[in-house]
N, C-alpha and C positions, 0 to 999 in steps of 0.2 A: 556581421555580428546575425545569428539567425534570429528569429522572434518565436516564441511558443504559439503553435496553432490551439483554437477553443479547447480542443479534445485531448487531453494527456494521452501520452503513448507510451508508456514502459513499463517495465517491472522488472525485479527481482524475486526470486523464490530460493528455497533451498529444498533438496529432496533426499532420499536415502541414498545411500554410499551405491556403487555397481556392482555385481553379483560377481564375489569372488574378491573385490578389491577391498582395503582396509578403511575402516570408517570415517566418512572424512563430511565437511560442511559444503554442500553444492549449491552454486546459484543458479538459476534460470533467467537470465537477462534478456529482457526484450528489447532488441535495438529498432525504434521507431524508423529512421531514415533507410535502413536496409531489409527493413521488413522480415526478420529473425528472431530467431531465439538462441543465445546461447548458454550450454550448461557449462559451468565454469566452476574449478576447484577453489575455493575461497582461500584456502590457505597459501596457494601459491600463484592464482591469478590466470592459471592455465585453461584454457578452454579445452574442453574435452571433447564435444559437438554441437552441429549447428544444426538446427531446423529453419527451413524456410516457411514464413506464417505470411500470408497478403493480408491487406486491410488494415497497416500500422496499429501492428500490436501493443498492447497497453497492458491493461491488468494482468495481475498474476496470483494466483492463490493453488497450495500445495494440501490437497484432502488428508482426513485420514487414510485413507486407502492407498495413497502415495501416488493418485495421478495429479498432472499440473495442468490446471486449467488460466488460458490465455484468453484476454478478452481482444478483439479488431473491431473499433469502433466505425470504420469507414466500411465494413463489408457485413454486419450485423453477425459477427459470428463468435464462438467461443469455439477454441479447439482445446484439445483433451490431447494431452502428451502422456505416452507410457514410457518413464525413465528405463523400465527394466528391458522393455521391447523396442522402445525407440516408434511407436507405431503411432500416430497422428490419428484424431478423430473430431471433424468439424461437425458442430452443433447449430444448426439454424436458431436465432434467439432472435432477430430484426432490431429495429432502432438502432440506436448508437451504443452499445454496450463499451460500458468504460470500467468502474469499479467492479474488484469481483473479490469476496471471501468464501471462505468454508467453514460448515460447522463443524466446531472440534469433537462434538458428541454425535450427530445424525448424519454425517459425509453431506448433507446437501451443499448444493452450490448456491451463492447467492450474487447476481447481477443485476448492476444500475445502469439504466438506459438514460444515458444524458440527454437524448431527445425528446424521449417517450413520457419522463417523471414519472419513472415505474422500478420496481424491483420484483425481478422475476426467480424463480427457484427453479434448481434443476435436479431431477431425481433420476438416476441409471441413463443418463446423458440425451435426456430429454424436459422441456420446460415441462411444468407441475403446474404450475400455478405464478400471480401475481399480484403486488400490491401498490397502490397509488404511494406517490410520493410528493415532496414538494420541485421545485424547477432544476431541473440540471443536477441530477442525483450523480454523487461522484466517489467518495471514499464509501466503503461500508467495513465495520466491524463488529463482532460477536463475541456477546459476553462467553467466560469460559466455560458455564455449565448449557452454555448452548439454547440459553431460553429467549434472549435477546439480541435482536440486532439494531444497529445506527446506523443511518444513512445521512451523509453530509449533503445536504440540499444546496449547493453552491447558488443558483441563481434565488432562493428563496431567504439566504441567510438563514439556515434553519437547520435544526437535526430532527429527522423524524425517528421515533421509538416506535419498532415494529414488535409484535408477538410471533416469534418462530414457529411455534407450533400450527397458529391460524392464521396467520400473512395478514394479520389485522394489524391496522397503526394505533398505537394505544396514545401517543402524546407527541405535539409538535415543541421544541424547544428553541426558541432564539437564541440565537450568538452574533457573533462581529460578520461583517460582510463579507461574503464570498467563502464559506468555510469549505475546504477543498479535501483534505485528510483527515480521517478520525482515525483515533487509538484509543483503548480499553487497556485498564492496568490488569495487573494478572489477579487482582481482588474479583473484579468482577462491579468495580465503587465506583470508579472515575473515569471518565472520558476527556479528551484531550480533540481538540479541532483547531488545525491550523487555518485561521482567516485571512486571507489572500488579501484582501483591500484594504483591511484594517491593521495589519499589522501588529499583531496579538495573536495570540493563544486564548480560547475560552475552554474553562475547566470547568466541566458537568459532575455534578452529583447524579447520579444514573437513577439513584432510589428515588429523589427527591424531584426528578425530572426537572432540574434547574440549573444557571449558570452559578457557580459560588466563588470565581476569583477567575484574572485576568493576568495574562503577561505580553508584556510587550516585546516584539522582536525587530530586527532588521526588517529590511524590505521583501516582500512578497512570500511569506513562509506559506510551505507547501503539505507538509507532514511532519509528524512527532513520532519519537521513537523513544521509549523508556528504558533506561539502564543504571542500575545502582543507585537509587535512590534521586535518579535525575532526569530531566527532560533533555532532548535534543531536537532541536527544528531546523530545518533546511530553509535559507534564506535563498530563493533562487535569484534576487537581485541585487541580494548581497553577497554572492559567493563565498558563503560562512554559514556556521550553526549558531544558533543563541542557545545556550545551557543555560537551567533553571534548577533551583530543589523543587523536589514534588510536596516538599513538606510545606515550607514556608510561601513558597512559589517566588522567591526572590532570586535575582539574574546572578549568575556564576562565570558569567562570562563568554566569549565568543571565539568558536577555529575556524582557521582560513582554511578552505576546501578549493574545489576546484571551479570552473565557470558554470553558472546554474545549475546548481543542485537543488533536487527534489525529492529523491525517493530516498529514504532512510529507512535501516532496521536494525536492531540487536539480536546477539547471537541467543540462544536460548539462556546459557548462563550469566548473559549481561558483560558477558567480557570485553565484547567486541561489537565497533559499531559498521555499518556499510554502508557507503553515500554513493549513489550514481551522479555522476556531474554531466549534465545532457549535452552542453554545449563542446567539453573538452573531452568527450567520448571515454571518461574515464570512469574509475572506482574508485573512493577513497577509502582506507583502513582506519577505523580510530580506537583509538584506546581512550576509554570513557573517563577512567580516573583520572588518568594522566591530561585528561582534556587535549590531545594532540595526536595529527597525523602521523599513523606508523607505516604506511606503505599507501601503493596507488599503483593499479593496473589497469591495461588498455580493453576497452570493450570494444562493440561493434557501431556504428553509427546511430547518435541519439539516444544514449540511454536513458530512461526515466525511473525505473523502478516504482512501480505505485501498487501498494498493497501489502499485502503480508507475505512477506518473504524468505522466512527463515524456516527452516526445518530438518531436523537433524536424524 
């Protein structure tokens, strides 16, 4: 069995349908082992297009403009994919770009430098500023109003709270050991970190800037998705999902998926979840209400799906 490298490296995202085609949910799956990105019809699991992107492509974010941004931590680049033209535009950012997120209001792109302990902002395809974070920043999330950025600073066991307009770090919130993914709810009130070594989820009140609860998980949680009043956590060593109630934080059960699940995201309507199974080279489709797997399809080598990957 392969073991994970210190740099996470996949992702999945959704973008607009192809010109002239029926509207569909499309996934852009980064395949770490193959150094490629697939465009996938998530309804059928069919691969529609493939791009070669070197440097162990990792994070994915779809901007409001429709461009898809992919991080490559091994060569210090972000690649912008234009799904309409299939054009690729490499952007040199330096360091070890890993997590990435798009501002839903301004269309700015935020990139976490795993090696450098900083968050950079991209505007019009160029780096326009940066702000210090803790050590080993991985996941990034932006509040729905576009005002606040959160980074999961893995090696500092904390979350940094950053003002999106001024790129000023406003606060640091201690969480469990080695937070990796961070997710913000649709109201912008709570955030959820997957604390890898603590085997827990930390629940953060964003306005109060403090942890207000925790949820125990199976081994090595990596990312949290929210759907239908429930939280779903990928447990990489457990090959399953922990499910909990968002209101009470009480556990609701577990769902078995493929080997070493990491990335997870819900569709916009909350009706379906997709899970990337890194060691199986598959993606699982989940019904969040029935709490069961409803389908599975093949991906390229080493899918990890890290980032905000759903866009319709």
